[in-house]
LOLUMDO-693840 format. One record per atom (N, C-alpha, C, O, CB): residue in three letters; x, y, z. Coordinates in pm, whole numbers, padded with zeros to 5 digits, always signed. Each point is the difference from the previous one (the first is absolute). Last residue first. Glycine has a CB too. Example, Ala and Ser with C-alpha at 12.3 -4.5 7.8 and 13.67 -1.06 7.14 Angstrom:
% LOLUMDO-693840
SER+01285-00225+00708
SER+00082+00119+00006
SER-00077+00109+00073
SER+00051+00111+00017
SER+00067-00174-00232
ALA-00089-00509+00208
ALA-00089+00119+00000
ALA+00090+00120+00000
ALA+00104-00002+00066
ALA-00293-00115+00059
END
This chain:
% LOLUMDO-693840
GLU+04900+18538-00986
GLU-00023-00011-00170
GLU+00018+00119-00080
GLU-00015-00004-00122
GLU-00149-00157+00163
LEU+00145+00135+00464
LEU+00097-00112-00057
LEU-00001-00027-00157
LEU+00077-00076-00059
LEU-00113-00036+00284
GLY-00285+00398+00108
GLY+00126+00076-00064
GLY+00083-00105-00032
GLY+00111+00054-00007
GLY-00115+00159+00135
PHE-00442-00315+00035
PHE+00146+00003+00111
PHE+00115+00085-00087
PHE+00114+00011+00047
PHE-00152-00290+00080
ALA-00331+00133-00373
ALA-00078+00120+00123
ALA+00106+00014+00095
ALA+00001+00097+00075
ALA-00265-00170-00070
THR+00389-00236-00370
THR-00051+00129-00062
THR-00039+00108+00130
THR+00032+00119+00007
THR-00137-00266-00239
LEU+00186-00316+00346
LEU+00116+00046-00025
LEU-00002+00164-00045
LEU+00070+00088+00049
LEU-00013-00346-00104
LEU-00359-00138+00206
LEU-00012+00145+00078
LEU+00123+00079-00079
LEU+00011+00118+00034
LEU-00105-00208+00241
GLY-00092-00353-00336
GLY-00032+00074-00094
GLY-00011+00150+00048
GLY-00075+00090-00035
GLY-00030-00295-00068
THR+00208-00248+00284
THR-00094+00062+00068
THR-00048+00100-00103
THR-00120+00026+00004
THR+00218-00069+00231
THR+00297-00190-00358
THR-00132-00109+00054
THR-00086+00065+00013
THR-00090-00030-00079
THR+00176-00115+00193
ARG+00275+00417-00095
ARG-00051-00032-00153
ARG-00084-00086+00026
ARG-00111+00047-00027
ARG+00295-00016-00111
LEU-00015+00004+00533
LEU-00046+00145-00032
LEU-00051+00008-00158
LEU-00095+00070-00034
LEU+00281+00033+00218
GLN+00092-00457+00004
GLN-00155-00006+00042
GLN-00096+00122-00025
GLN-00123-00001-00001
GLN+00212-00144+00176
ASP+00376+00122-00352
ASP-00084-00090-00037
ASP-00138+00001+00073
ASP-00105+00005-00062
ASP+00308-00124+00002
LEU+00111+00401+00214
LEU-00049+00011-00114
LEU-00070-00068-00069
LEU-00093+00051-00063
LEU+00222+00033+00082
MET+00049-00203+00396
MET-00106+00098-00004
MET-00039+00074-00108
MET-00106+00062+00005
MET+00167-00055+00182
ARG+00318-00321-00203
ARG-00106-00074+00030
ARG-00111+00079+00018
ARG-00101-00043-00056
ARG+00232-00113+00143
ARG+00254+00380-00196
ARG-00079-00087-00135
ARG-00100-00068+00054
ARG-00106-00004-00064
ARG+00296-00045-00076
THR-00086+00450+00436
THR+00068-00109-00043
THR-00050-00057-00138
THR-00096+00047-00060
THR+00138-00089+00303
PRO-00179+00579-00160
PRO-00017-00175+00047
PRO+00093-00077-00043
PRO+00051+00020-00110
PRO-00267-00021+00100
ASN+00243+00515+00002
ASN+00083-00094+00056
ASN-00076-00147+00035
ASN+00036-00076+00089
ASN+00100+00290+00002
GLU-00458+00175-00051
GLU+00116+00020-00095
GLU+00091-00113+00088
GLU-00010-00032+00118
GLU-00012+00327-00221
VAL-00528-00057+00020
VAL+00100-00105+00057
VAL+00138-00014-00049
VAL+00018+00012-00122
VAL-00210-00124+00156
ARG-00187+00529-00013
ARG+00082-00093-00081
ARG+00068-00093+00079
ARG+00066+00039+00096
ARG-00037+00121-00256
PHE-00429+00287+00123
PHE+00049-00104+00044
PHE+00088-00096-00068
PHE-00028-00029-00116
PHE-00146+00076+00219
ASP+00001+00519+00001
ASP+00024-00114-00086
ASP+00057-00131+00082
ASP+00067+00004+00103
ASP-00021+00173-00297
ALA-00418+00185+00405
ALA+00145-00047-00031
ALA+00009-00110-00070
ALA-00069-00102+00006
ALA+00138+00187+00175
GLN-00505+00109+00005
GLN+00091+00054-00134
GLN+00116+00005+00021
GLN+00050+00113-00007
GLN-00188+00012-00067
ALA-00157-00344+00375
ALA+00064+00110+00027
ALA+00098+00089-00079
ALA+00096+00070+00031
ALA-00148-00190+00136
ALA-00169-00281-00276
ALA-00149+00081+00085
ALA+00093+00135+00020
ALA-00042+00109-00039
ALA-00130-00333+00218
LEU+00492-00071-00333
LEU-00089+00021-00143
LEU-00127+00096+00099
LEU-00031+00111-00043
LEU+00084-00405-00157
ALA+00227+00038+00484
ALA+00056+00112-00081
ALA-00049+00037-00088
ALA+00059+00106-00021
ALA+00088-00152+00065
VAL-00369-00249+00136
VAL+00006+00089+00113
VAL+00092+00090-00094
VAL-00048+00105-00042
VAL+00017-00257+00294
ARG-00018-00250-00463
ARG-00134+00091+00024
ARG+00036+00099+00052
ARG-00013+00096-00077
ARG-00133-00242+00106
MET+00501-00120-00091
MET-00029+00078-00104
MET-00131+00076+00028
MET-00015+00118-00030
MET+00141-00274-00119
ALA-00034-00153+00483
ALA+00116+00164+00012
ALA-00026+00048-00138
ALA-00005+00123+00001
ALA+00246-00195+00161
ASP-00466-00321-00140
ASP-00054+00077+00107
ASP+00057+00119-00017
ASP-00061+00105-00024
ASP+00025-00275+00174
VAL+00214-00166-00387
VAL-00126+00055-00063
VAL-00055+00111+00093
VAL-00041+00107-00046
VAL-00017-00334-00069
LEU+00443+00010+00275
LEU+00025+00075-00087
LEU-00119+00068-00094
LEU+00007+00111-00052
LEU+00197-00247+00085
VAL-00324-00227+00302
VAL+00067+00125+00045
VAL+00050+00098-00054
VAL-00021+00108+00054
VAL+00046-00221+00053
GLY-00151-00301-00287
GLY-00146+00075+00046
GLY+00074+00155+00076
GLY-00035+00116-00021
GLY-00154-00397+00095
ILE+00493-00078-00187
ILE-00022+00078-00107
ILE-00145+00095+00025
ILE-00022+00105-00060
ILE+00162-00301-00092
GLY-00022-00060+00492
GLY+00112+00082-00029
GLY+00002+00092-00145
GLY+00045+00113-00021
GLY+00069-00304+00169
THR-00423-00154-00013
THR-00009+00100+00066
THR+00098+00119+00007
THR-00026+00116+00032
THR-00087-00280+00058
SER+00151-00257-00336
SER-00064+00100-00084
SER-00066+00103+00106
SER-00063+00091-00054
SER+00018-00265-00157
ASP+00544-00011+00279
ASP-00108-00053-00015
ASP-00132+00101-00027
ASP+00009+00121+00019
ASP+00116-00302+00118
MET+00457+00174-00152
MET-00138+00073+00025
MET-00110-00070-00041
MET-00007-00021-00122
MET+00106+00219+00096
PHE+00473-00210+00153
PHE-00122-00101-00039
PHE-00125+00126+00050
PHE-00012+00070+00100
PHE+00136-00385-00037
THR+00328+00493-00044
THR+00033-00145-00067
THR-00118-00128-00004
THR+00017-00118-00031
THR+00228+00187+00123
VAL-00066+00536-00112
VAL-00105-00099+00035
VAL+00048-00144-00050
VAL+00055-00026-00107
VAL-00247+00212+00089
GLY+00415+00240-00040
GLY+00046-00088+00120
GLY-00112-00076+00042
GLY-00004-00047+00114
GLY+00172+00204-00031
ALA-00192+00148-00424
ALA+00116-00062-00030
ALA+00045-00108+00098
ALA+00082-00090-00020
ALA-00030+00295-00092
LEU-00446+00134+00017
LEU-00046-00180+00068
LEU+00137-00047-00042
LEU-00007-00114-00046
LEU-00294+00040-00006
ASP+00079+00568+00102
ASP+00142-00047-00006
ASP-00038-00140+00003
ASP-00071-00032+00096
ASP+00215+00222+00023
VAL-00480+00247-00178
VAL+00014-00128+00078
VAL+00092-00078-00091
VAL-00025-00024-00118
VAL-00213+00023+00241
ARG+00085+00543-00128
ARG+00086-00146-00049
ARG-00024-00096+00082
ARG-00003+00037+00118
ARG+00186+00063-00205
VAL-00512+00390-00012
VAL+00072-00101+00070
VAL+00063-00106-00051
VAL-00056-00063-00090
VAL-00074+00121+00216
ALA+00017+00503-00149
ALA-00009-00129-00084
ALA+00002-00087+00106
ALA+00017+00046+00113
ALA+00098+00011-00330
ALA-00184+00391+00322
ALA-00061+00009-00135
ALA+00038-00144-00058
ALA-00054-00032-00106
ALA+00076+00311+00071
PRO-00149-00236+00587
PRO+00167+00028-00114
PRO-00088-00027-00160
PRO-00093-00077-00025
PRO+00367-00079+00219
ARG-00422+00201+00348
ARG-00086+00052-00122
ARG+00120-00016-00129
ARG+00034+00100-00064
ARG-00218+00103+00221
ARG+00203-00330+00333
ARG+00112+00082-00072
ARG-00067+00060-00098
ARG+00035+00115-00025
ARG+00154-00254+00064
GLU-00458-00130+00253
GLU+00058+00119+00086
GLU+00093+00060-00121
GLU-00004+00123-00003
GLU+00007-00235+00283
SER-00265-00244-00433
SER-00063+00091+00035
SER+00062+00123+00095
SER-00054+00110+00013
SER-00103-00295-00062
VAL+00427-00169-00145
VAL-00074+00075-00104
VAL-00102+00086+00058
VAL-00007+00110-00055
VAL+00044-00287-00102
ALA+00181-00115+00458
ALA+00081+00094-00062
ALA-00052+00078-00132
ALA+00048+00110-00025
ALA+00123-00259+00129
ASP-00439-00177+00114
ASP+00045+00096+00108
ASP+00096+00085-00064
ASP-00022+00120+00019
ASP-00011-00275+00172
THR-00066-00235-00437
THR-00131+00120-00002
THR+00005+00105+00093
THR-00067+00102-00017
THR-00082-00266-00043
ILE+00510-00158+00009
ILE-00025+00062-00092
ILE-00116+00136+00013
ILE+00001+00122-00016
ILE+00088-00360-00079
ILE-00028-00075+00431
ILE+00105+00063+00013
ILE+00006+00115-00152
ILE+00029+00120+00010
ILE+00087-00355+00163
LYS-00503-00110-00076
LYS+00054+00113+00094
LYS+00096+00100-00028
LYS-00030+00119-00001
LYS-00014-00271+00129
HIS+00056-00242-00372
HIS-00126+00062-00071
HIS+00006+00130+00119
HIS+00045+00108-00040
HIS-00223-00357-00086
ILE+00457-00083+00282
ILE+00055+00098-00121
ILE-00094+00077-00058
ILE+00035+00114-00030
ILE+00121-00261-00029
GLU-00324-00125+00385
GLU+00093+00067+00043
GLU+00069+00118-00109
GLU+00003+00123+00003
GLU+00016-00343+00152
THR-00334-00158-00256
THR-00045+00097+00053
THR+00104+00120+00047
THR-00024+00116-00036
THR-00150-00290+00084
SER+00361-00199-00238
SER-00073+00077-00099
SER-00065+00138+00064
SER+00024+00116-00033
SER-00074-00349-00093
ASN+00310-00201+00339
ASN-00006+00181+00001
ASN-00038+00065-00101
ASN+00058+00108-00014
ASN+00104-00100+00134
THR-00263-00511-00095
THR+00060+00035+00137
THR-00003+00171+00027
THR-00069+00060+00082
THR+00240-00293-00106
PHE-00262+00036-00421
PHE-00100+00018+00083
PHE+00028+00027+00161
PHE-00076+00064+00072
PHE-00028-00201-00255
ASP+00490+00247-00163
ASP-00097-00080+00012
ASP-00114+00037+00084
ASP-00008+00109+00058
ASP+00171-00251-00107
ILE+00376+00229-00133
ILE-00135+00097+00004
ILE-00116-00095-00047
ILE-00024-00031-00116
ILE+00150+00273+00050
GLU+00414-00286+00191
GLU-00111-00052-00023
GLU-00126+00074+00012
GLU-00034+00037+00113
GLU+00159-00205-00059
GLY+00371+00386-00083
GLY-00040-00104+00046
GLY-00121-00062-00034
GLY-00017+00040-00115
GLY+00145+00036+00252
ARG-00024+00434-00173
ARG+00093-00096-00007
ARG-00096-00112+00065
ARG-00102+00023+00065
ARG+00345+00127-00056
LEU-00368+00380-00215
LEU-00021-00135+00044
LEU+00119-00090-00029
LEU+00063+00001-00106
LEU-00304+00034+00072
THR+00171+00506+00025
THR+00065-00104-00030
THR-00046-00131+00087
THR+00016-00007+00122
THR+00167+00175-00195
VAL-00356+00354-00116
VAL-00055-00109+00096
VAL+00112-00116-00046
VAL-00006-00033-00118
VAL-00292+00102+00136
ARG+00294+00511-00104
ARG+00045-00163-00071
ARG-00044-00059+00141
ARG+00009+00054+00110
ARG+00244-00038-00309
LEU-00457+00434-00018
LEU+00030-00074+00135
LEU+00012-00124-00069
LEU-00070-00061-00081
LEU-00059+00188+00281
ALA+00291+00368-00404
ALA-00076-00141+00001
ALA-00013-00075+00098
ALA+00100-00006+00073
ALA-00043-00002-00246
GLY+00167+00454+00087
GLY-00137+00003+00082
GLY-00075-00129-00064
GLY-00122+00001-00018
GLY+00099+00287+00059
ASP+00501-00209-00129
ASP-00125+00071-00118
ASP-00155-00003+00073
ASP-00106+00017-00059
ASP+00245-00130-00187
ASP+00254-00098+00469
ASP+00008+00177-00023
ASP-00087+00064-00098
ASP-00028+00119-00017
ASP+00260-00133+00061
ASN-00403-00416+00221
ASN+00136+00026-00065
ASN-00008+00162-00003
ASN-00078+00083+00045
ASN+00107-00322-00208
THR-00248-00058+00560
THR-00016+00088-00120
THR+00141+00044-00087
THR+00107+00043+00044
THR-00321+00047+00098
ASP+00012-00525+00174
ASP+00115+00077+00002
ASP-00057+00110-00127
ASP-00057-00045-00099
ASP+00268-00165+00195
VAL-00294-00330+00204
VAL-00052+00141-00093
VAL+00071+00133+00030
VAL+00045+00030+00111
VAL-00280-00125-00112
SER+00215-00513+00054
SER+00051+00139+00069
SER-00041+00114-00113
SER-00013-00015-00121
SER+00242-00098+00268
ALA-00274-00446+00027
ALA-00071+00129-00086
ALA+00066+00136+00057
ALA+00005+00044+00115
ALA-00258-00171-00146
GLU+00323-00469+00040
GLU+00030+00153+00091
GLU-00052+00082-00102
GLU+00005-00036-00118
GLU+00227+00006+00267
HIS-00296-00544+00014
HIS+00003+00109-00113
HIS+00069+00142+00107
HIS+00024+00018+00119
HIS-00291-00128-00305
MET+00211-00477+00195
MET+00056+00110+00063
MET-00002+00103-00100
MET+00056-00018-00108
MET+00081-00110+00264
END
C-alpha cells in the first residue's frame, strides 16, 4: 500500500510526500502524479519527502530519477528529503546521493 500527496510550500516549492511501499505495482501511478503536478504548477523547486517510505524497489528509484528529469526539464530544482536510513543506504548504493541533493 502507498500514498502520494502533493502540495505547494509557502516558498513555491512543490512538495511530494510518499508513504508506504513504492514498487512496480504503483510506480506508474506515482510517476503520473508527480509529472502532472510539475506540468500544471510549474514550480521553482520539487521536493520529494521519503520519511514515510517503508520499501522501495528499483522501479521506485526509477520514479525518483524520472521525477528529477521532469523537474529539471521544467527548470525546477530537485531534491529528495528525509530518507530513512534504509532509503539512504539504497540511494548511496545506486550512486544517486549527489544527484538527489543528499550530499
